[in-house]
C-alpha positions in Angstrom: 37.2 -16.3 59.7 39.1 -19.4 58.5 36.2 -20.3 55.7 36.2 -16.8 54.4 40.0 -17.0 53.9 39.9 -20.5 52.4 37.1 -19.3 49.9 39.3 -16.4 49.1 42.3 -18.9 48.6 40.2 -21.1 46.3 39.0 -17.9 44.2 42.6 -16.7 44.0 43.8 -20.2 42.9 41.0 -20.6 40.3 42.1 -17.1 38.9 45.6 -17.8 39.0 44.9 -20.9 36.8 42.8 -19.1 34.3 45.9 -16.3 33.9 48.2 -19.2 33.5 46.1 -20.9 30.9 45.6 -17.5 29.0 49.5 -16.7 29.7 50.5 -20.3 28.0 48.1 -19.6 25.1 49.6 -16.1 24.3 53.0 -17.3 24.6 52.1 -20.1 22.1 50.5 -17.6 19.7 53.8 -15.1 20.3 56.1 -18.1 19.0 53.7 -19.0 15.9 53.8 -15.2 15.0 57.5 -15.1 15.5 58.0 -18.3 13.2 55.8 -16.8 10.5 57.7 -13.6 10.6 61.1 -15.5 10.2 59.5 -17.5 7.5 58.5 -14.2 5.4 61.8 -12.6 6.0 64.0 -15.8 5.1 61.8 -17.1 2.3 62.3 -15.8 -1.2 59.1 -17.4 -2.7 56.5 -14.6 -2.2 58.9 -12.1 -3.7 59.8 -14.2 -6.5 56.1 -14.7 -7.4 55.4 -10.8 -7.3 58.4 -10.3 -9.4 57.1 -13.2 -11.9 53.7 -11.6 -12.3 55.2 -8.0 -12.8 57.4 -9.4 -15.5 54.7 -11.3 -17.4 52.3 -8.5 -17.1 54.7 -6.0 -18.3 55.5 -8.2 -21.3 51.8 -8.6 -22.2 51.2 -4.7 -21.9 54.6 -3.8 -23.3 53.0 -1.7 -26.3 50.7 0.1 -24.0 53.1 1.5 -21.7 53.5 5.2 -21.9 57.3 5.1 -20.8 59.8 6.1 -22.9 61.2 2.5 -24.5 64.5 3.1 -22.7 63.5 3.6 -19.3 61.1 0.5 -19.8 63.5 -1.5 -21.3 65.8 -0.8 -18.6 63.2 -1.8 -15.7 62.4 -4.8 -17.3 66.0 -5.9 -17.8 66.8 -4.7 -14.3 63.9 -6.9 -12.7 64.6 -9.8 -15.1 68.3 -9.9 -13.8 67.2 -9.6 -10.4 64.7 -12.5 -10.8 67.3 -14.7 -12.5 70.0 -13.8 -9.9 67.4 -14.9 -7.0 66.6 -18.1 -8.9 70.4 -18.9 -9.3 70.8 -18.3 -5.6 68.0 -20.4 -4.5 69.7 -23.2 -6.8 72.8 -22.6 -5.2 71.6 -22.8 -1.7 69.7 -25.9 -2.4 72.7 -27.5 -3.7 74.6 -26.5 -0.6 71.7 -28.0 1.7 71.8 -31.2 -0.1 75.5 -31.5 0.3 75.2 -30.7 4.1 72.4 -33.1 4.5 74.5 -35.7 2.4 77.5 -34.9 4.7 75.7 -35.3 7.9 74.6 -38.9 6.9 77.8 -40.3 6.2 
């Protein structure tokens, strides 16, 4: 009887070890996913690329656009202003980060 119990215990320990490994792998994947999601939400670069591409294509195809000129101009100016605002904010953030790093070293 004790050999059966010992065998069952070894089996359970083996299963536990496998489950623990799987759990640790899943936790690591969860942390990496959370990190990527935070980076997506805090990084403006992907959005800036989309806006820049859109502006470039709009300028290239300006004559072919079927929208009335006033709507087209408004949207183009709006997106360009937003794009410029993001660039300005990014520059200011970089300057503030540089000051923080510089202040931390002093």
